[in-house]
C-alpha positions in Angstrom: 0.0 0.1 0.2 2.8 2.5 1.0 4.6 1.7 -2.5 1.3 2.4 -4.4 0.9 5.8 -2.6 4.4 7.0 -3.0 4.1 6.4 -6.8 0.6 8.3 -7.0 2.5 11.1 -5.2 5.7 10.6 -7.4 3.9 10.9 -10.8 1.3 13.7 -9.3 4.2 16.0 -8.6 6.4 14.8 -11.7 3.8 15.1 -14.3 6.3 15.2 -17.2 8.1 12.3 -16.2 4.7 10.3 -15.8 3.3 11.7 -19.0 3.6 8.6 -20.5 1.3 6.6 -18.2 -1.8 7.0 -19.7 -4.2 3.6 -19.2 -1.6 2.5 -16.6 -3.6 1.2 -13.3 -1.5 0.6 -10.1 -3.8 -2.1 -8.2 -7.2 -0.8 -8.1 -6.1 2.8 -8.5 -6.6 4.3 -12.1 -4.0 7.1 -12.9 -5.6 8.8 -15.9 -8.1 10.9 -13.7 -5.1 12.5 -11.6 -2.7 12.7 -14.1 -4.8 14.3 -16.7 -6.0 17.1 -13.9 -2.6 17.8 -13.3 -1.2 18.3 -16.6 -3.9 20.6 -17.5 -2.2 22.7 -14.3 1.0 22.2 -15.6 0.1 23.3 -18.9 -1.8 26.6 -17.6 1.4 27.6 -15.5 2.0 29.8 -18.6 -1.2 31.6 -18.9 -1.0 33.8 -21.6 -1.6 37.7 -21.1 -4.7 37.5 -23.4 -5.7 34.6 -21.7 -5.6 36.0 -18.3 -7.3 39.4 -19.6 -9.9 36.9 -20.9 -10.6 35.3 -17.5 -10.4 38.8 -16.2 -13.0 40.1 -17.9 -15.6 37.2 -16.9 -14.5 37.3 -13.1 -15.0 41.3 -13.4 -18.5 40.5 -15.1 -19.5 38.5 -12.0 -18.5 41.3 -9.6 -20.7 44.0 -11.9 -23.6 41.8 -11.8 -23.6 41.4 -7.9 -23.3 45.5 -7.9 -23.5 47.4 -10.6 -21.3 50.4 -12.0 -22.0 53.9 -10.6 -23.5 56.3 -12.9 -21.4 58.7 -11.8 -19.2 59.6 -14.6 -17.3 62.3 -12.8 -16.3 59.9 -10.1 -15.5 57.2 -12.4 -13.3 59.4 -14.7 -11.6 60.5 -11.6 -10.7 57.2 -10.0 -9.4 55.9 -13.8 -6.9 58.9 -13.7 -5.7 57.9 -10.0 -5.6 54.2 -11.2 -3.7 54.7 -14.3 -1.3 56.9 -13.1 -0.6 54.2 -10.4 -0.2 51.7 -13.1 2.6 53.4 -15.0 4.8 52.9 -12.0 3.7 49.4 -11.7 5.5 46.5 -13.3 3.0 45.6 -15.5 1.8 48.8 -17.0 1.0 47.5 -20.6 -2.2 46.0 -19.2 -5.5 47.1 -20.5 -6.5 48.7 -16.9 -10.0 49.3 -16.1 -11.4 50.8 -12.7 -14.7 51.2 -11.7 -16.8 52.4 -8.8 -19.7 49.8 -7.6 -22.7 51.1 -6.3 -22.4 49.2 -3.0 -22.6 50.5 0.3 -20.5 47.4 1.9 -17.1 48.6 2.7 -14.7 46.6 -0.1 -12.8 46.9 -2.9 -11.7 44.1 -5.6 -9.5 42.9 -8.6 -9.5 40.9 -11.5 -6.7 39.2 -13.5 -6.1 41.3 -16.6 -6.1 44.8 -15.0 -9.7 44.9 -13.4 -10.0 46.9 -10.1 -13.3 48.1 -8.6 -13.8 49.9 -5.2 -17.3 50.1 -3.8 -19.2 53.3 -2.8 -19.3 52.3 0.8 -15.4 52.5 0.8 -15.2 55.7 -0.7 -17.3 56.8 2.0 -14.7 56.2 4.5 -11.9 58.0 2.6 -10.9 61.6 3.1 -8.2 62.2 0.7 -6.7 61.2 -2.9 -3.8 59.5 -1.5 -6.1 57.0 0.9 -7.7 56.6 -2.3 -4.4 55.4 -3.9 -3.9 53.4 -1.4 -7.0 51.4 -1.7 -5.9 51.2 -5.8 -2.7 50.1 -5.1 -3.4 47.2 -3.2 -5.7 45.8 -5.9 -3.3 46.6 -8.4 -0.6 44.7 -6.7 -2.8 41.3 -6.7 -3.1 41.7 -10.2 0.7 42.7 -10.9 1.5 39.2 -8.8 -1.3 37.0 -10.5 -3.0 36.5 -7.2 -6.2 35.4 -8.5 -4.9 33.0 -10.9 -2.0 31.4 -8.7 -5.3 30.7 -6.1 -7.3 29.1 -8.9 -4.3 27.2 -10.2 -3.6 25.9 -6.7 -7.1 25.6 -5.2 -7.8 22.1 -6.5 -5.8 20.0 -8.9 -8.8 17.9 -9.7 -11.7 19.9 -9.7 -12.9 23.0 -11.6 -9.6 25.0 -11.1 -7.9 22.5 -13.1 -10.4 22.5 -15.8 -10.5 26.3 -16.1 -6.7 26.7 -16.3 -6.6 23.7 -18.6 -9.5 24.9 -20.8 -7.0 28.3 -21.4 -4.7 26.1 -22.5 -6.6 24.1 -24.6 -8.1 27.1 -26.5 -5.8 30.1 -26.1 -4.3 29.6 -29.4 -6.7 29.0 -32.3 -5.8 26.8 -35.5 -6.2 29.6 -37.5 -3.1 32.5 -37.3 -1.9 31.4 -34.0 -4.1 34.0 -32.2 -5.8 33.9 -28.9 -9.4 32.4 -29.9 -11.4 33.4 -26.4 -12.5 30.8 -23.8 -15.5 28.5 -25.1 -18.7 28.2 -23.1 -17.9 25.7 -20.7 -14.7 27.2 -19.3 -16.6 30.6 -19.4 -19.3 28.8 -16.6 -16.3 27.4 -14.7 -14.4 31.0 -14.4 -17.8 32.2 -13.3 -18.2 29.6 -10.6 -14.6 29.7 -9.6 -14.8 33.6 -9.3 -17.8 33.3 -7.1 -16.3 30.8 -4.8 -12.7 32.8 -4.4 -14.4 36.5 -3.8 -16.3 35.1 -1.2 -13.4 33.1 0.5 -10.7 35.6 -0.4 -7.1 35.4 -0.7 -4.5 33.8 1.2 -3.6 35.9 4.0 0.3 36.3 2.8 -1.2 37.4 -0.9 -2.9 40.1 1.2 -0.2 41.3 3.2 2.0 41.1 0.0 -0.4 43.6 -1.8 -0.1 45.8 1.3 3.6 45.9 1.0 3.6 46.6 -2.5 1.0 49.3 -2.3 3.2 51.4 -0.1 6.0 51.0 -2.7 3.6 51.9 -5.5 2.1 55.0 -3.7 5.3 56.1 -2.8 6.6 56.0 -6.7 3.4 57.8 -7.6 4.3 60.8 -5.4 1.3 60.0 -2.8 1.9 60.1 0.9 2.0 56.4 1.9 1.3 56.7 5.4 -2.3 57.4 4.2 -2.6 53.7 3.5 -2.2 53.5 6.9 -4.7 55.8 7.8 -7.4 53.8 5.8 -6.3 50.6 7.7 -6.8 52.7 10.8 -10.2 53.8 9.6 -11.2 50.0 9.3 -9.7 49.0 12.6 -12.3 51.7 14.1 -15.2 50.2 12.2 -14.5 46.7 12.2 -16.5 45.6 15.6 -20.1 44.6 14.5 -20.1 46.4 11.5 -22.4 44.7 8.9 -20.9 46.7 6.1 -17.5 45.3 6.4 -18.6 41.6 7.0 -17.1 40.4 3.6 -13.7 42.4 3.8 -13.2 40.8 7.5 -13.9 37.7 6.3 -11.7 37.5 3.3 -8.7 39.8 4.3 -6.4 39.6 7.4 -7.7 42.0 10.6 -7.2 45.5 10.3 -5.0 45.6 13.4 -2.5 42.8 12.1 -2.0 44.2 8.6 -1.4 47.8 10.3 1.3 46.0 12.4 2.8 44.5 9.4 2.6 47.3 7.2 4.2 49.7 10.3 7.4 47.4 10.1 8.3 48.2 6.4 11.3 50.1 6.8 10.4 51.9 3.7 7.6 53.5 5.2 9.7 55.1 7.9 11.8 56.5 5.3 9.0 58.2 4.0 7.8 59.8 6.4 6.1 63.1 5.7 7.1 62.5 2.0 4.5 62.7 -1.0 1.1 64.4 -1.3 -2.2 64.0 0.0 -4.8 65.7 -2.2 -7.7 66.1 0.3 -9.4 68.7 -1.7 -8.9 67.4 -4.9 -10.6 64.1 -3.6 -13.7 66.0 -2.4 -14.3 67.9 -5.5 -14.5 64.8 -7.4 -16.2 62.2 -4.8 -19.6 63.3 -3.6 
C-alpha cells in the first residue's frame, strides 16, 4: 500500500516524467484522472496575457453583476485617472487597466486578472483624500501585478474545477488559424464564473494580502502619494470593524486590520518616507461626492 501511494504522489509531482503513464493502473488505482487534471495545471502555469485578460473580464462581469457600476461619470473618470497614474509605476503598465466604482454600500474593493479594479461606494465613503484612495487602488493593483487570483485558481484544487478552467485556457488560447488567442469556450466561461464566486466569497491567502499591502506602499510612493495615507485607511477599517455589517465580507476575506497595520508599519521604506508625498484631500472632495 505504501509503495502504491508513493507512486501516486510521485506521479502527481513529476507530471512530465509520468506523462507516458496514460491507461496505467496501480492495483485498484486508475492514474488517468489524476494525471489529466495535474497536466492541465502544469500546462496552465504559463497562461498567456490575452487569456489572463479574458479570464479577468469574466470575473469582473461577476462582480458587476452583483453590484452595478455607479453612474457618476465624474467620479469614474477621476478613479481611472488615479488608477492609471499608479499603473504607470507598476511592473505591468501594458495591461488594459480598467477601474470602476460599484454601487454598493458595503466597504470593499476588488481586483480581477488582466487589470480590472473596483472600489465600492461604501469604501469611498470612508476615505478623506486622494492618497487614501490611491492606497486602496494600489493594493488591488498589486494583486493583479502578482497574479494572485490566477495563482489561487491554479492551486485551489488539482482535480477539480480549477484544473479544468486553466486547462481549458491552455487548450483554447491559441486558435488554429493565425496562432492568435481564440477566447474561452462556454464551458470554460461557466467554470470561471463559478470559481470567481467562490474566490471572492472566500478571499485570497493572507500572505497574498500582506504582500499586496507592502507593494501598495512602494507603488504609492513611486506615484508621489504619501504612503502613510494607506495606514490611515487601515486605521479607519480597524475603528469600524466591531459589529459593522458593512465590513462583513472584507473582514472575512482579509487579515484583521490591526494585524495589517502592524505588518505594514514594520516596513522600513514606510519609516523612510515619513512626511513625503501628497495627500490631495481637497481634490478628492471635489470629485467624490
